C-alpha positions in Angstrom: 5.6 -25.6 -20.1 6.1 -23.2 -17.3 8.1 -23.1 -14.1 5.9 -21.2 -11.7 8.3 -18.3 -11.4 6.2 -15.3 -12.0 7.6 -12.7 -14.3 5.3 -9.8 -13.6 1.9 -8.9 -12.2 -0.5 -7.6 -14.9 -3.8 -5.7 -14.5 -7.0 -6.6 -16.2 -8.1 -3.8 -18.5 -11.3 -5.3 -20.0 -13.5 -8.4 -19.8 -15.8 -9.1 -22.7 -18.3 -12.0 -22.3 -19.2 -14.3 -25.2 -21.7 -16.8 -24.0 -20.0 -18.8 -21.2 -16.6 -17.6 -22.3 -14.7 -14.4 -22.0 -12.1 -12.3 -23.9 -9.7 -10.9 -21.4 -7.4 -7.9 -22.0 -4.4 -7.5 -19.7 -2.0 -4.6 -19.2 1.6 -5.8 -19.1 5.2 -4.8 -20.0 7.9 -7.4 -19.5 6.1 -10.3 -21.0 5.4 -8.3 -24.2 9.1 -8.3 -25.1 8.8 -11.2 -27.6 5.0 -11.6 -27.8 3.3 -12.9 -30.9 -0.1 -14.1 -31.9 -0.6 -17.7 -30.9 2.0 -17.5 -28.1 1.1 -19.0 -24.7 1.1 -17.0 -21.5 0.0 -18.3 -18.0 -2.5 -16.1 -16.3 -2.8 -17.0 -12.6 -1.4 -20.4 -13.7 -3.9 -20.9 -16.5 -2.3 -21.3 -20.0 -4.0 -18.9 -22.4 -3.2 -18.1 -26.1 -2.5 -14.6 -27.3 -5.1 -13.5 -29.8 -4.2 -9.8 -30.1 -1.8 -7.3 -28.6 -0.6 -3.7 -28.7 1.4 -1.2 -26.7 1.4 -2.4 -23.1 -1.6 -4.8 -23.5 -2.6 -8.2 -24.9 -5.8 -10.3 -25.2 -6.8 -13.9 -24.9 -10.0 -15.9 -25.0 -11.1 -18.2 -22.2 -13.5 -20.9 -23.3 -16.3 -22.3 -21.1 -14.1 -25.3 -20.1 -11.5 -22.9 -18.8 -14.1 -20.8 -17.0 -15.5 -23.9 -15.3 -12.1 -25.1 -14.1 -10.5 -21.9 -13.0 -11.0 -18.8 -11.0 -10.9 -16.5 -14.1 -14.6 -15.9 -13.8 -14.0 -14.0 -10.5 -11.8 -11.4 -12.2 -12.9 -7.9 -12.7 -11.5 -4.8 -14.3 -8.3 -3.8 -12.4 -7.8 -7.3 -10.9 -4.1 -8.1 -10.6 -3.0 -11.4 -12.2 0.3 -13.3 -12.2 1.9 -13.6 -15.6 4.6 -16.0 -16.9 5.8 -16.9 -20.4 6.7 -20.5 -21.2 10.2 -21.6 -20.1 12.9 -21.5 -22.7 14.8 -24.8 -23.4 18.1 -23.0 -22.5 16.8 -21.5 -19.3 17.0 -22.8 -15.7 14.0 -24.7 -14.3 14.0 -22.6 -11.1 10.5 -23.7 -9.9 9.0 -27.0 -10.9 7.2 -28.4 -14.0 4.0 -26.4 -14.4 1.8 -27.1 -17.4 -0.7 -24.3 -17.1 -3.5 -26.8 -17.0 -5.5 -25.9 -13.9 -6.9 -28.9 -12.0 -9.3 -27.0 -9.7 -9.8 -24.0 -7.5 -9.8 -23.6 -3.8 -10.2 -20.9 -1.2 -7.8 -19.2 1.1 -8.7 -20.2 4.6 -6.4 -18.0 6.6 -3.3 -15.8 6.3 -0.8 -15.4 9.2 2.3 -13.2 9.5 5.2 -15.1 11.0 7.8 -13.5 13.3 10.4 -13.5 10.6 8.3 -11.4 8.3 7.2 -14.3 6.1 3.6 -15.4 5.6 1.7 -18.6 6.2 -1.3 -19.1 3.8 -3.7 -22.0 4.6 -6.0 -23.3 1.9 -9.0 -25.6 1.9 -8.2 -29.2 0.8 -10.7 -30.9 -1.6 -11.0 -34.7 -1.7 -10.9 -34.7 -5.5 -7.2 -33.8 -5.5 -6.1 -34.2 -1.9 -4.1 -37.4 -2.7 -1.6 -35.3 -4.7 -0.8 -33.0 -1.8 2.1 -34.0 0.4 4.4 -32.3 2.9 7.3 -30.7 1.0 5.7 -31.6 -2.3 5.3 -29.1 -5.2 2.1 -27.2 -6.1 1.2 -24.2 -8.3 -1.2 -21.7 -6.7 -2.3 -19.0 -9.2 0.7 -20.1 -11.2 3.2 -19.6 -8.5 5.6 -22.6 -7.8 5.3 -23.3 -4.1 6.2 -26.0 -1.6 3.6 -27.5 0.8 4.6 -26.8 4.4 2.1 -29.1 6.0 -1.2 -30.9 5.3 -4.0 -32.5 7.2 -7.4 -33.9 6.3 -9.1 -30.6 5.6 -6.4 -28.1 4.6 -2.8 -27.5 3.6 -0.4 -24.6 4.3 2.3 -22.8 2.3 5.1 -20.7 3.6 5.5 -17.5 1.6 8.8 -15.6 1.7 8.5 -11.7 1.6 9.9 -11.6 -2.0 7.2 -13.9 -3.4 4.6 -11.9 -1.4 5.8 -8.7 -3.0 6.2 -9.7 -6.6 3.0 -11.8 -7.0 -0.7 -11.1 -6.5 -0.7 -12.9 -3.1 -0.2 -9.6 -1.4 -3.7 -8.6 -2.6 -5.4 -11.8 -1.6 -7.6 -12.1 1.5 -9.2 -15.1 3.3 -12.1 -16.4 1.2 -10.6 -15.5 -2.1 -10.5 -18.2 -4.8 -7.2 -19.4 -6.3 -6.2 -21.8 -9.1 -4.6 -25.1 -8.2 -2.3 -27.2 -10.4 -1.0 -30.3 -8.6 2.4 -31.8 -9.4 2.0 -33.6 -12.8 4.6 -36.2 -11.8 2.2 -37.3 -8.9 -0.6 -37.8 -11.4 1.5 -39.9 -13.8 2.7 -42.1 -10.9 -0.9 -42.6 -9.8 -2.0 -43.5 -13.3 0.8 -45.9 -13.8 0.0 -47.7 -10.5 -3.7 -47.9 -11.4 -2.8 -49.3 -14.8 -0.5 -51.9 -13.3 -3.1 -52.9 -10.7 -5.8 -53.2 -13.5 -3.5 -55.5 -15.5 -2.8 -57.7 -12.6 -6.5 -58.1 -11.8 -7.2 -59.0 -15.5 -4.7 -61.8 -15.3 -5.6 -63.0 -11.8 
C-alpha cells in the first residue's frame, strides 16, 4: 500500500521491449536505501516489482496488462517518473490509501497559473470512472495523492501547490500529456456493497 506522497523523481535509463511488455530501468537514489529483489515501488502510481538493481538504478518488468492500463507505454529514455516505496506500518498516512493499481489513464486538458503561484490542472473525465470523482474527494494522478477541486460532466480540476509542482513530474507535464489515474478505493468498495445489497433485494422481491 502507498500513500501518494512522492519520495523522489527518477529518470528512465532504458526501456527493453519483450512482446507487448517492457523491462524498465530507472535511475534513483533515495528509494534505493532499503531496496531488495521482489520489493514493490510505485512508478507514476503503478506498482511494479524490483527484478534487479545496482548503484543508482533499478529495473522492473511491466506485463501487457500493465501496459494496457497505464501510461507506461508513453515513457521514453530520460522521461521523469514519480517514485514511492510502500508505506511502513509505523509511518504516518500523510496522503490517502493508494494501492498502486491504476484504473485508467486520462489527458491533461489545461494548466493555469493562479495569482498565488499555485497551479490549476484540468483533466478529461471518462464515463467509465466518473462516478468515483467528487469535489474534495481523493484521487491519485501519476501516483500523487491529490484532492479534487471541482468536477463537471466532462472534466475535473486539481489545485497544485508550488511544493508538489516542484518535487513531482507535474512540472514537466503539458496539455495533452497522458497520466495514470487511481480512484479512491473506498468509493469502489462502497459502490460494490450497494450493488450487492440491491441485487440481493431484487432476488428476494
